[in-house]
C-alpha positions in Angstrom: -0.8 -12.8 15.5 3.0 -13.5 15.9 4.3 -16.9 14.8 8.0 -17.4 15.6 8.3 -20.2 13.0 7.1 -17.9 10.2 9.4 -15.1 11.5 12.3 -17.5 11.4 11.4 -18.5 7.8 11.2 -14.9 6.7 14.6 -14.1 8.3 16.2 -17.2 6.7 14.8 -16.4 3.3 15.9 -12.7 3.5 19.4 -13.9 4.5 19.5 -16.4 1.6 18.5 -13.7 -0.9 20.8 -11.1 0.7 17.9 -8.8 1.5 19.0 -6.2 4.0 16.2 -5.8 6.6 15.4 -2.4 7.8 12.8 -0.9 10.2 10.0 1.1 8.5 8.2 3.6 10.6 4.4 3.8 10.7 4.4 7.2 8.9 6.3 5.7 6.0 3.9 2.8 5.7 1.0 5.3 5.7 2.6 7.4 3.1 3.3 4.4 0.8 -0.4 3.4 1.0 -1.7 6.9 0.4 0.7 7.5 -2.5 -0.4 4.3 -4.1 -4.1 5.4 -3.9 -3.2 8.8 -5.4 -1.3 7.2 -8.3 -4.1 4.8 -9.0 -6.6 7.6 -8.9 -4.5 9.5 -11.4 -4.4 6.5 -13.7 -8.2 6.0 -13.4 -8.7 9.6 -14.5 -6.1 9.3 -17.3 -7.8 6.2 -18.7 -11.2 7.9 -18.7 -12.7 5.4 -16.3 -14.1 8.3 -14.3 -15.1 11.8 -15.5 -13.9 13.9 -12.7 -11.7 13.7 -9.5 -14.8 13.9 -7.3 -15.8 10.4 -8.6 -12.6 9.0 -7.1 -13.4 10.7 -3.8 -16.7 8.9 -3.7 -15.0 5.5 -4.3 -12.5 6.2 -1.6 -15.2 7.2 0.9 -17.9 4.7 0.2 -15.9 1.8 -1.5 -12.8 1.8 0.7 -14.1 3.6 3.8 -11.2 5.9 3.5 -11.7 9.2 5.3 
């Protein structure tokens, strides 16, 4: 849901902090999300929380509903 008041606050704060706003394409958002999952999976394996990569696939499929 779009709220023009919130949008104005975000724009005002970005300007105050000198944050340059850019447009991010959907594919980049998807890549950022998937790469985060991949990195977290690698950390889980490295820390020995799971025994094999297939365990992470099970979590993604059944825990997150990720295809």
